[in-house]
N, CA, C, O and the ligand as a Tripos MOL2 file, in Angstrom:
@<TRIPOS>MOLECULE
protein
  265   263    67     0     0
PROTEIN
NO_CHARGES

@<TRIPOS>ATOM
      1 N        -104.9890  184.7580  -79.7950 N.3       1 MET1
      2 CA       -106.0610  184.7680  -80.8140 C.3       1 MET1
      3 C        -105.4860  185.2420  -82.1480 C.2       1 MET1
      4 O        -104.8440  186.2910  -82.2120 O.2       1 MET1
      5 N        -105.7070  184.4960  -83.1740 N.am      2 THR2
      6 CA       -105.1790  184.8790  -84.4750 C.3       2 THR2
      7 C        -106.1030  185.8720  -85.1620 C.2       2 THR2
      8 O        -107.2710  186.0080  -84.7980 O.2       2 THR2
      9 N        -105.5620  186.5670  -86.1670 N.am      3 ASP3
     10 CA       -106.3780  187.4990  -86.9420 C.3       3 ASP3
     11 C        -107.5830  186.7940  -87.5460 C.2       3 ASP3
     12 O        -108.6700  187.3610  -87.6440 O.2       3 ASP3
     13 N        -107.3680  185.5420  -87.9490 N.am      4 GLU4
     14 CA       -108.4390  184.7740  -88.5900 C.3       4 GLU4
     15 C        -109.5800  184.5280  -87.6070 C.2       4 GLU4
     16 O        -110.7520  184.5750  -87.9820 O.2       4 GLU4
     17 N        -109.2300  184.2640  -86.3390 N.am      5 THR5
     18 CA       -110.2420  184.0470  -85.3080 C.3       5 THR5
     19 C        -111.0000  185.3370  -85.0310 C.2       5 THR5
     20 O        -112.2230  185.3380  -84.8900 O.2       5 THR5
     21 N        -110.2500  186.4390  -84.9540 N.am      6 ILE6
     22 CA       -110.8840  187.7410  -84.7140 C.3       6 ILE6
     23 C        -111.8390  188.0720  -85.8560 C.2       6 ILE6
     24 O        -112.9590  188.5310  -85.6310 O.2       6 ILE6
     25 N        -111.3810  187.8310  -87.0870 N.am      7 ARG7
     26 CA       -112.2140  188.1280  -88.2580 C.3       7 ARG7
     27 C        -113.4840  187.2890  -88.2370 C.2       7 ARG7
     28 O        -114.5640  187.7690  -88.5810 O.2       7 ARG7
     29 N        -113.3430  186.0120  -87.8230 N.am      8 MET8
     30 CA       -114.4780  185.0990  -87.7900 C.3       8 MET8
     31 C        -115.5200  185.5750  -86.7810 C.2       8 MET8
     32 O        -116.7170  185.5920  -87.0670 O.2       8 MET8
     33 N        -115.0410  185.9620  -85.5880 N.am      9 HIS9
     34 CA       -115.9700  186.4350  -84.5600 C.3       9 HIS9
     35 C        -116.6370  187.7390  -84.9850 C.2       9 HIS9
     36 O        -117.8360  187.9300  -84.7790 O.2       9 HIS9
     37 N        -115.8560  188.6270  -85.5760 N.am     10 ALA10
     38 CA       -116.4160  189.9110  -86.0120 C.3      10 ALA10
     39 C        -117.4550  189.7030  -87.1190 C.2      10 ALA10
     40 O        -118.4980  190.3550  -87.1360 O.2      10 ALA10
     41 N        -117.1530  188.7900  -88.0330 N.am     11 ALA11
     42 CA       -118.0740  188.5330  -89.1380 C.3      11 ALA11
     43 C        -119.3710  187.9050  -88.6310 C.2      11 ALA11
     44 O        -120.4600  188.2480  -89.0920 O.2      11 ALA11
     45 N        -119.2380  186.9700  -87.6650 N.am     12 GLN12
     46 CA       -120.4430  186.3380  -87.1200 C.3      12 GLN12
     47 C        -121.2430  187.3370  -86.2940 C.2      12 GLN12
     48 O        -122.4740  187.3310  -86.3150 O.2      12 GLN12
     49 N        -120.5310  188.1960  -85.5660 N.am     13 GLY13
     50 CA       -121.2170  189.2250  -84.7920 C.3      13 GLY13
     51 C        -121.9710  190.1660  -85.7070 C.2      13 GLY13
     52 O        -123.1080  190.5490  -85.4320 O.2      13 GLY13
     53 N        -121.3140  190.5370  -86.8080 N.am     14 LEU14
     54 CA       -121.9330  191.4440  -87.7730 C.3      14 LEU14
     55 C        -123.1820  190.8150  -88.3880 C.2      14 LEU14
     56 O        -124.1790  191.5000  -88.6190 O.2      14 LEU14
     57 N        -123.1230  189.5060  -88.6520 N.am     15 SER15
     58 CA       -124.2610  188.8370  -89.2830 C.3      15 SER15
     59 C        -125.4380  188.6910  -88.3250 C.2      15 SER15
     60 O        -126.5810  188.5250  -88.7520 O.2      15 SER15
     61 N        -125.1440  188.7550  -87.0070 N.am     16 ARG16
     62 CA       -126.2110  188.5890  -86.0200 C.3      16 ARG16
     63 C        -126.6610  189.9080  -85.4010 C.2      16 ARG16
     64 O        -127.7420  189.9940  -84.8190 O.2      16 ARG16
     65 N        -125.8240  190.9330  -85.5320 N.am     17 ALA17
     66 CA       -126.1390  192.2110  -84.8970 C.3      17 ALA17
     67 C        -127.3090  192.8920  -85.6030 C.2      17 ALA17
     68 O        -127.3760  192.9270  -86.8320 O.2      17 ALA17
     69 N        -128.2090  193.4220  -84.8170 N.am     18 ILE18
     70 CA       -129.3790  194.1040  -85.3760 C.3      18 ILE18
     71 C        -129.2330  195.6110  -85.2180 C.2      18 ILE18
     72 O        -129.5860  196.3860  -86.1080 O.2      18 ILE18
     73 N        -128.7020  196.0080  -84.0620 N.am     19 HIS19
     74 CA       -128.5340  197.4330  -83.8020 C.3      19 HIS19
     75 C        -127.4710  198.0370  -84.7350 C.2      19 HIS19
     76 O        -126.3620  197.5120  -84.8430 O.2      19 HIS19
     77 N        -127.8180  199.1360  -85.4020 N.am     20 PRO20
     78 CA       -126.8820  199.7620  -86.3550 C.3      20 PRO20
     79 C        -125.5400  200.1110  -85.7260 C.2      20 PRO20
     80 O        -124.4980  199.9350  -86.3560 O.2      20 PRO20
     81 N        -125.5550  200.6040  -84.4910 N.am     21 ASP21
     82 CA       -124.3040  200.9560  -83.8160 C.3      21 ASP21
     83 C        -123.4350  199.7250  -83.6070 C.2      21 ASP21
     84 O        -122.2160  199.7780  -83.7720 O.2      21 ASP21
     85 N        -124.0750  198.6110  -83.2400 N.am     22 ALA22
     86 CA       -123.3260  197.3750  -83.0340 C.3      22 ALA22
     87 C        -122.7020  196.9110  -84.3450 C.2      22 ALA22
     88 O        -121.5580  196.4590  -84.3720 O.2      22 ALA22
     89 N        -123.4590  197.0260  -85.4280 N.am     23 ARG23
     90 CA       -122.9460  196.6220  -86.7400 C.3      23 ARG23
     91 C        -121.7320  197.4710  -87.1250 C.2      23 ARG23
     92 O        -120.7640  196.9690  -87.6940 O.2      23 ARG23
     93 N        -121.8030  198.7680  -86.8050 N.am     24 ASP24
     94 CA       -120.6770  199.6570  -87.1080 C.3      24 ASP24
     95 C        -119.4190  199.1950  -86.3850 C.2      24 ASP24
     96 O        -118.3220  199.2300  -86.9420 O.2      24 ASP24
     97 N        -119.5900  198.7580  -85.1290 N.am     25 HIS25
     98 CA       -118.4260  198.3220  -84.3550 C.3      25 HIS25
     99 C        -117.8250  197.0430  -84.9470 C.2      25 HIS25
    100 O        -116.6050  196.9280  -85.0680 O.2      25 HIS25
    101 N        -118.6650  196.1040  -85.3070 N.am     26 PHE26
    102 CA       -118.1520  194.8580  -85.8880 C.3      26 PHE26
    103 C        -117.4710  195.1300  -87.2260 C.2      26 PHE26
    104 O        -116.4480  194.5300  -87.5550 O.2      26 PHE26
    105 N        -118.0660  196.0490  -87.9890 N.am     27 ARG27
    106 CA       -117.4780  196.3880  -89.2840 C.3      27 ARG27
    107 C        -116.1060  197.0440  -89.0760 C.2      27 ARG27
    108 O        -115.1640  196.8040  -89.8320 O.2      27 ARG27
    109 N        -116.0190  197.8810  -88.0260 N.am     28 ALA28
    110 CA       -114.7420  198.5440  -87.7250 C.3      28 ALA28
    111 C        -113.6770  197.5150  -87.3480 C.2      28 ALA28
    112 O        -112.5110  197.6570  -87.7160 O.2      28 ALA28
    113 N        -114.0860  196.4760  -86.6110 N.am     29 ILE29
    114 CA       -113.1310  195.4210  -86.2380 C.3      29 ILE29
    115 C        -112.6170  194.7250  -87.4970 C.2      29 ILE29
    116 O        -111.4160  194.4910  -87.6360 O.2      29 ILE29
    117 N        -113.5190  194.3980  -88.4030 N.am     30 LEU30
    118 CA       -113.1200  193.7310  -89.6420 C.3      30 LEU30
    119 C        -112.1230  194.5820  -90.4220 C.2      30 LEU30
    120 O        -111.1470  194.0740  -90.9740 O.2      30 LEU30
    121 N        -112.3920  195.8970  -90.4550 N.am     31 GLU31
    122 CA       -111.4820  196.7850  -91.1850 C.3      31 GLU31
    123 C        -110.1130  196.8360  -90.5160 C.2      31 GLU31
    124 O        -109.0830  196.8640  -91.1910 O.2      31 GLU31
    125 N        -110.1090  196.8470  -89.1760 N.am     32 LEU32
    126 CA       -108.8360  196.8900  -88.4550 C.3      32 LEU32
    127 C        -108.0230  195.6190  -88.7000 C.2      32 LEU32
    128 O        -106.8100  195.6780  -88.9020 O.2      32 LEU32
    129 N        -108.6990  194.4750  -88.6810 N.am     33 VAL33
    130 CA       -107.9960  193.2150  -88.9050 C.3      33 VAL33
    131 C        -107.4440  193.1640  -90.3220 C.2      33 VAL33
    132 O        -106.3150  192.7250  -90.5400 O.2      33 VAL33
    133 N        -108.2450  193.6140  -91.2850 N.am     34 ASP34
    134 CA       -107.7830  193.6010  -92.6710 C.3      34 ASP34
    135 C        -106.6300  194.5780  -92.8620 C.2      34 ASP34
    136 O        -105.7110  194.3140  -93.6370 O.2      34 ASP34
    137 N        -106.6770  195.7050  -92.1580 N.am     35 ALA35
    138 CA       -105.6190  196.7050  -92.2860 C.3      35 ALA35
    139 C        -104.3170  196.2000  -91.6950 C.2      35 ALA35
    140 O        -103.2390  196.7170  -91.9890 O.2      35 ALA35
    141 N        -104.4370  195.1570  -90.8360 N.am     36 ASP36
    142 CA       -103.2530  194.5990  -90.2100 C.3      36 ASP36
    143 C        -102.3020  194.0140  -91.2440 C.2      36 ASP36
    144 O        -101.0860  194.0210  -91.0530 O.2      36 ASP36
    145 N        -102.8600  193.5070  -92.3400 N.am     37 VAL37
    146 CA       -102.0300  193.0260  -93.4430 C.3      37 VAL37
    147 C        -101.6460  194.2780  -94.2120 C.2      37 VAL37
    148 O        -102.1820  194.5670  -95.2820 O.2      37 VAL37
    149 N        -100.7110  195.0040  -93.6410 N.am     38 SER38
    150 CA       -100.3800  196.3420  -94.1170 C.3      38 SER38
    151 C        -100.0100  196.3660  -95.5930 C.2      38 SER38
    152 O         -98.9970  195.7880  -95.9870 O.2      38 SER38
    153 N        -100.8250  197.0330  -96.4170 N.am     39 PRO39
    154 CA       -100.5660  197.0990  -97.8470 C.3      39 PRO39
    155 C         -99.3600  197.9600  -98.1730 C.2      39 PRO39
    156 O         -98.8150  197.8860  -99.2740 O.2      39 PRO39
    157 N         -98.9440  198.7820  -97.2110 N.am     40 GLY40
    158 CA        -97.8130  199.6650  -97.4490 C.3      40 GLY40
    159 C         -96.4750  198.9660  -97.3020 C.2      40 GLY40
    160 O         -95.4460  199.4870  -97.7330 O.2      40 GLY40
    161 N         -96.4870  197.7740  -96.6880 N.am     41 LEU41
    162 CA        -95.2370  197.0580  -96.4750 C.3      41 LEU41
    163 C         -95.0550  195.9450  -97.5020 C.2      41 LEU41
    164 O         -95.9770  195.1820  -97.7890 O.2      41 LEU41
    165 N         -93.8520  195.8730  -98.0430 N.am     42 VAL42
    166 CA        -93.5500  194.8120  -98.9980 C.3      42 VAL42
    167 C         -92.2350  194.1460  -98.6090 C.2      42 VAL42
    168 O         -91.4230  194.7090  -97.8740 O.2      42 VAL42
    169 N         -92.0490  192.9460  -99.1170 N.am     43 GLU43
    170 CA        -90.8130  192.2280  -98.8580 C.3      43 GLU43
    171 C         -90.0000  192.1540 -100.1330 C.2      43 GLU43
    172 O         -90.5070  191.7570 -101.1810 O.2      43 GLU43
    173 N         -88.7310  192.5390 -100.0400 N.am     44 CYS44
    174 CA        -87.8660  192.4910 -101.2170 C.3      44 CYS44
    175 C         -87.6610  191.0390 -101.6350 C.2      44 CYS44
    176 O         -87.2320  190.2160 -100.8260 O.2      44 CYS44
    177 N         -87.9640  190.7200 -102.8900 N.am     45 PRO45
    178 CA        -87.8110  189.3390 -103.3620 C.3      45 PRO45
    179 C         -86.3550  188.8990 -103.4160 C.2      45 PRO45
    180 O         -86.0570  187.7050 -103.4090 O.2      45 PRO45
    181 N         -85.4470  189.8780 -103.4690 N.am     46 ALA46
    182 CA        -84.0240  189.5440 -103.5910 C.3      46 ALA46
    183 C         -83.3610  189.2630 -102.2580 C.2      46 ALA46
    184 O         -82.6560  188.2640 -102.1130 O.2      46 ALA46
    185 N         -83.5830  190.1430 -101.2710 N.am     47 CYS47
    186 CA        -82.8750  189.9840  -99.9970 C.3      47 CYS47
    187 C         -83.7980  189.6930  -98.8220 C.2      47 CYS47
    188 O         -83.3250  189.3840  -97.7290 O.2      47 CYS47
    189 N         -85.1150  189.7860  -99.0330 N.am     48 GLY48
    190 CA        -86.0480  189.4630  -97.9640 C.3      48 GLY48
    191 C         -86.2840  190.5840  -96.9810 C.2      48 GLY48
    192 O         -86.9900  190.3960  -95.9900 O.2      48 GLY48
    193 N         -85.7070  191.7530  -97.2320 N.am     49 LYS49
    194 CA        -85.8930  192.8800  -96.3380 C.3      49 LYS49
    195 C         -87.3260  193.3800  -96.4500 C.2      49 LYS49
    196 O         -87.8490  193.5250  -97.5550 O.2      49 LYS49
    197 N         -87.9740  193.6490  -95.2950 N.am     50 VAL50
    198 CA        -89.3410  194.1430  -95.2890 C.3      50 VAL50
    199 C         -89.3280  195.6290  -94.9570 C.2      50 VAL50
    200 O         -88.6590  196.0610  -94.0180 O.2      50 VAL50
    201 N         -90.0720  196.4020  -95.7330 N.am     51 GLY51
    202 CA        -90.1330  197.8360  -95.4730 C.3      51 GLY51
    203 C         -91.2040  198.4980  -96.3070 C.2      51 GLY51
    204 O         -91.9880  197.8340  -96.9850 O.2      51 GLY51
    205 N         -91.2270  199.8080  -96.2470 N.am     52 LEU52
    206 CA        -92.1890  200.5560  -97.0360 C.3      52 LEU52
    207 C         -91.9470  200.3090  -98.5180 C.2      52 LEU52
    208 O         -90.8100  200.1450  -98.9600 O.2      52 LEU52
    209 N         -93.0420  200.2870  -99.2790 N.am     53 ARG53
    210 CA        -92.9450  199.9720 -100.6930 C.3      53 ARG53
    211 C         -91.9890  200.9220 -101.4250 C.2      53 ARG53
    212 O         -91.2030  200.5000 -102.2740 O.2      53 ARG53
    213 N         -92.0740  202.2230 -101.0750 N.am     54 GLU54
    214 CA        -91.2130  203.1950 -101.7490 C.3      54 GLU54
    215 C         -89.7450  202.8410 -101.5530 C.2      54 GLU54
    216 O         -88.9300  202.9830 -102.4640 O.2      54 GLU54
    217 N         -89.4190  202.3740 -100.3420 N.am     55 ARG55
    218 CA        -88.0200  202.0830 -100.0370 C.3      55 ARG55
    219 C         -87.5450  200.7860 -100.6730 C.2      55 ARG55
    220 O         -86.4260  200.6950 -101.1780 O.2      55 ARG55
    221 N         -88.4290  199.7700 -100.6400 N.am     56 ILE56
    222 CA        -88.0370  198.4770 -101.1990 C.3      56 ILE56
    223 C         -87.9180  198.5630 -102.7160 C.2      56 ILE56
    224 O         -87.0010  197.9960 -103.3090 O.2      56 ILE56
    225 N         -88.8550  199.2770 -103.3380 N.am     57 ASP57
    226 CA        -88.8090  199.4240 -104.7890 C.3      57 ASP57
    227 C         -87.6500  200.3250 -105.1980 C.2      57 ASP57
    228 O         -87.0990  200.1850 -106.2890 O.2      57 ASP57
    229 N         -87.2860  201.2490 -104.3120 N.am     58 GLY58
    230 CA        -86.1920  202.1490 -104.6260 C.3      58 GLY58
    231 C         -84.8730  201.6270 -104.1000 C.2      58 GLY58
    232 O         -84.5630  200.4450 -104.2460 O.2      58 GLY58
    233 N         -84.0920  202.5130 -103.4850 N.am     59 ASP59
    234 CA        -82.7760  202.1260 -102.9960 C.3      59 ASP59
    235 C         -82.8360  201.7570 -101.5260 C.2      59 ASP59
    236 O         -83.1100  202.6170 -100.6880 O.2      59 ASP59
    237 N         -82.5870  200.4920 -101.1920 N.am     60 HIS60
    238 CA        -82.5390  200.0920  -99.7890 C.3      60 HIS60
    239 C         -81.2640  199.2980  -99.5220 C.2      60 HIS60
    240 O         -81.2390  198.4240  -98.6560 O.2      60 HIS60
    241 N         -80.2140  199.6050 -100.2660 N.am     61 ALA61
    242 CA        -78.9340  198.9170 -100.0910 C.3      61 ALA61
    243 C         -79.1180  197.4130 -100.1780 C.2      61 ALA61
    244 O         -78.6260  196.6570  -99.3400 O.2      61 ALA61
    245 N         -79.8390  196.9950 -101.2120 N.am     62 CYS62
    246 CA        -80.1350  195.5860 -101.4170 C.3      62 CYS62
    247 C         -78.8510  194.8090 -101.6830 C.2      62 CYS62
    248 O         -77.9530  195.2970 -102.3680 O.2      62 CYS62
    249 N         -78.7690  193.5770 -101.1270 N.am     63 ILE63
    250 CA        -77.5840  192.7610 -101.3290 C.3      63 ILE63
    251 C         -77.3700  192.4450 -102.8100 C.2      63 ILE63
    252 O         -76.2460  192.2360 -103.2660 O.2      63 ILE63
    253 N         -78.4970  192.4170 -103.5550 N.am     64 GLU64
    254 CA        -78.4120  192.0950 -104.9760 C.3      64 GLU64
    255 C         -77.7420  193.1940 -105.7910 C.2      64 GLU64
    256 O         -77.2050  192.9460 -106.8700 O.2      64 GLU64
    257 N         -77.7840  194.4350 -105.2460 N.am     65 SER65
    258 CA        -77.2570  195.5730 -105.9930 C.3      65 SER65
    259 C         -75.7870  195.8470 -105.6850 C.2      65 SER65
    260 O         -75.1730  196.7430 -106.2640 O.2      65 SER65
    261 N         -75.2270  195.0440 -104.7490 N.am     66 ARG66
    262 CA        -73.8210  195.2980 -104.4080 C.3      66 ARG66
    263 C         -72.8680  194.5290 -105.3060 C.2      66 ARG66
    264 O         -71.6510  194.6340 -105.1490 O.2      66 ARG66
    265 ZN        -83.3860  193.8270 -101.3960 Zn       67 ZN67
@<TRIPOS>BOND
     1     1     2 1
     2     2     3 1
     3     3     4 2
     4     3     5 am
     5     5     6 1
     6     6     7 1
     7     7     8 2
     8     7     9 am
     9     9    10 1
    10    10    11 1
    11    11    12 2
    12    11    13 am
    13    13    14 1
    14    14    15 1
    15    15    16 2
    16    15    17 am
    17    17    18 1
    18    18    19 1
    19    19    20 2
    20    19    21 am
    21    21    22 1
    22    22    23 1
    23    23    24 2
    24    23    25 am
    25    25    26 1
    26    26    27 1
    27    27    28 2
    28    27    29 am
    29    29    30 1
    30    30    31 1
    31    31    32 2
    32    31    33 am
    33    33    34 1
    34    34    35 1
    35    35    36 2
    36    35    37 am
    37    37    38 1
    38    38    39 1
    39    39    40 2
    40    39    41 am
    41    41    42 1
    42    42    43 1
    43    43    44 2
    44    43    45 am
    45    45    46 1
    46    46    47 1
    47    47    48 2
    48    47    49 am
    49    49    50 1
    50    50    51 1
    51    51    52 2
    52    51    53 am
    53    53    54 1
    54    54    55 1
    55    55    56 2
    56    55    57 am
    57    57    58 1
    58    58    59 1
    59    59    60 2
    60    59    61 am
    61    61    62 1
    62    62    63 1
    63    63    64 2
    64    63    65 am
    65    65    66 1
    66    66    67 1
    67    67    68 2
    68    67    69 am
    69    69    70 1
    70    70    71 1
    71    71    72 2
    72    71    73 am
    73    73    74 1
    74    74    75 1
    75    75    76 2
    76    75    77 am
    77    77    78 1
    78    78    79 1
    79    79    80 2
    80    79    81 am
    81    81    82 1
    82    82    83 1
    83    83    84 2
    84    83    85 am
    85    85    86 1
    86    86    87 1
    87    87    88 2
    88    87    89 am
    89    89    90 1
    90    90    91 1
    91    91    92 2
    92    91    93 am
    93    93    94 1
    94    94    95 1
    95    95    96 2
    96    95    97 am
    97    97    98 1
    98    98    99 1
    99    99   100 2
   100    99   101 am
   101   101   102 1
   102   102   103 1
   103   103   104 2
   104   103   105 am
   105   105   106 1
   106   106   107 1
   107   107   108 2
   108   107   109 am
   109   109   110 1
   110   110   111 1
   111   111   112 2
   112   111   113 am
   113   113   114 1
   114   114   115 1
   115   115   116 2
   116   115   117 am
   117   117   118 1
   118   118   119 1
   119   119   120 2
   120   119   121 am
   121   121   122 1
   122   122   123 1
   123   123   124 2
   124   123   125 am
   125   125   126 1
   126   126   127 1
   127   127   128 2
   128   127   129 am
   129   129   130 1
   130   130   131 1
   131   131   132 2
   132   131   133 am
   133   133   134 1
   134   134   135 1
   135   135   136 2
   136   135   137 am
   137   137   138 1
   138   138   139 1
   139   139   140 2
   140   139   141 am
   141   141   142 1
   142   142   143 1
   143   143   144 2
   144   143   145 am
   145   145   146 1
   146   146   147 1
   147   147   148 2
   148   147   149 am
   149   149   150 1
   150   150   151 1
   151   151   152 2
   152   151   153 am
   153   153   154 1
   154   154   155 1
   155   155   156 2
   156   155   157 am
   157   157   158 1
   158   158   159 1
   159   159   160 2
   160   159   161 am
   161   161   162 1
   162   162   163 1
   163   163   164 2
   164   163   165 am
   165   165   166 1
   166   166   167 1
   167   167   168 2
   168   167   169 am
   169   169   170 1
   170   170   171 1
   171   171   172 2
   172   171   173 am
   173   173   174 1
   174   174   175 1
   175   175   176 2
   176   175   177 am
   177   177   178 1
   178   178   179 1
   179   179   180 2
   180   179   181 am
   181   181   182 1
   182   182   183 1
   183   183   184 2
   184   183   185 am
   185   185   186 1
   186   186   187 1
   187   187   188 2
   188   187   189 am
   189   189   190 1
   190   190   191 1
   191   191   192 2
   192   191   193 am
   193   193   194 1
   194   194   195 1
   195   195   196 2
   196   195   197 am
   197   197   198 1
   198   198   199 1
   199   199   200 2
   200   199   201 am
   201   201   202 1
   202   202   203 1
   203   203   204 2
   204   203   205 am
   205   205   206 1
   206   206   207 1
   207   207   208 2
   208   207   209 am
   209   209   210 1
   210   210   211 1
   211   211   212 2
   212   211   213 am
   213   213   214 1
   214   214   215 1
   215   215   216 2
   216   215   217 am
   217   217   218 1
   218   218   219 1
   219   219   220 2
   220   219   221 am
   221   221   222 1
   222   222   223 1
   223   223   224 2
   224   223   225 am
   225   225   226 1
   226   226   227 1
   227   227   228 2
   228   227   229 am
   229   229   230 1
   230   230   231 1
   231   231   232 2
   232   231   233 am
   233   233   234 1
   234   234   235 1
   235   235   236 2
   236   235   237 am
   237   237   238 1
   238   238   239 1
   239   239   240 2
   240   239   241 am
   241   241   242 1
   242   242   243 1
   243   243   244 2
   244   243   245 am
   245   245   246 1
   246   246   247 1
   247   247   248 2
   248   247   249 am
   249   249   250 1
   250   250   251 1
   251   251   252 2
   252   251   253 am
   253   253   254 1
   254   254   255 1
   255   255   256 2
   256   255   257 am
   257   257   258 1
   258   258   259 1
   259   259   260 2
   260   259   261 am
   261   261   262 1
   262   262   263 1
   263   263   264 2
@<TRIPOS>SUBSTRUCTURE
     1 MET1         2 RESIDUE 1 A MET
     2 THR2         6 RESIDUE 1 A THR
     3 ASP3        10 RESIDUE 1 A ASP
     4 GLU4        14 RESIDUE 1 A GLU
     5 THR5        18 RESIDUE 1 A THR
     6 ILE6        22 RESIDUE 1 A ILE
     7 ARG7        26 RESIDUE 1 A ARG
     8 MET8        30 RESIDUE 1 A MET
     9 HIS9        34 RESIDUE 1 A HIS
    10 ALA10       38 RESIDUE 1 A ALA
    11 ALA11       42 RESIDUE 1 A ALA
    12 GLN12       46 RESIDUE 1 A GLN
    13 GLY13       50 RESIDUE 1 A GLY
    14 LEU14       54 RESIDUE 1 A LEU
    15 SER15       58 RESIDUE 1 A SER
    16 ARG16       62 RESIDUE 1 A ARG
    17 ALA17       66 RESIDUE 1 A ALA
    18 ILE18       70 RESIDUE 1 A ILE
    19 HIS19       74 RESIDUE 1 A HIS
    20 PRO20       78 RESIDUE 1 A PRO
    21 ASP21       82 RESIDUE 1 A ASP
    22 ALA22       86 RESIDUE 1 A ALA
    23 ARG23       90 RESIDUE 1 A ARG
    24 ASP24       94 RESIDUE 1 A ASP
    25 HIS25       98 RESIDUE 1 A HIS
    26 PHE26      102 RESIDUE 1 A PHE
    27 ARG27      106 RESIDUE 1 A ARG
    28 ALA28      110 RESIDUE 1 A ALA
    29 ILE29      114 RESIDUE 1 A ILE
    30 LEU30      118 RESIDUE 1 A LEU
    31 GLU31      122 RESIDUE 1 A GLU
    32 LEU32      126 RESIDUE 1 A LEU
    33 VAL33      130 RESIDUE 1 A VAL
    34 ASP34      134 RESIDUE 1 A ASP
    35 ALA35      138 RESIDUE 1 A ALA
    36 ASP36      142 RESIDUE 1 A ASP
    37 VAL37      146 RESIDUE 1 A VAL
    38 SER38      150 RESIDUE 1 A SER
    39 PRO39      154 RESIDUE 1 A PRO
    40 GLY40      158 RESIDUE 1 A GLY
    41 LEU41      162 RESIDUE 1 A LEU
    42 VAL42      166 RESIDUE 1 A VAL
    43 GLU43      170 RESIDUE 1 A GLU
    44 CYS44      174 RESIDUE 1 A CYS
    45 PRO45      178 RESIDUE 1 A PRO
    46 ALA46      182 RESIDUE 1 A ALA
    47 CYS47      186 RESIDUE 1 A CYS
    48 GLY48      190 RESIDUE 1 A GLY
    49 LYS49      194 RESIDUE 1 A LYS
    50 VAL50      198 RESIDUE 1 A VAL
    51 GLY51      202 RESIDUE 1 A GLY
    52 LEU52      206 RESIDUE 1 A LEU
    53 ARG53      210 RESIDUE 1 A ARG
    54 GLU54      214 RESIDUE 1 A GLU
    55 ARG55      218 RESIDUE 1 A ARG
    56 ILE56      222 RESIDUE 1 A ILE
    57 ASP57      226 RESIDUE 1 A ASP
    58 GLY58      230 RESIDUE 1 A GLY
    59 ASP59      234 RESIDUE 1 A ASP
    60 HIS60      238 RESIDUE 1 A HIS
    61 ALA61      242 RESIDUE 1 A ALA
    62 CYS62      246 RESIDUE 1 A CYS
    63 ILE63      250 RESIDUE 1 A ILE
    64 GLU64      254 RESIDUE 1 A GLU
    65 SER65      258 RESIDUE 1 A SER
    66 ARG66      262 RESIDUE 1 A ARG
    67 ZN67       265 GROUP 0 **** ****
């Protein structure tokens, strides 16, 4: 199951759920799926290395800097 499928089911569940507790659960699923696209990770445009933003923006022994 892809993230997109999970998001679709969670969104449809949220739109149909009446019970507040159920809505909270669907909303939590949506947040988890969105968090999966980790904002803290970036890809170096020069060498393609993926890592924490602080490391990629700083010194990560990039091939371009050698
Ligand atoms: Zn790099």
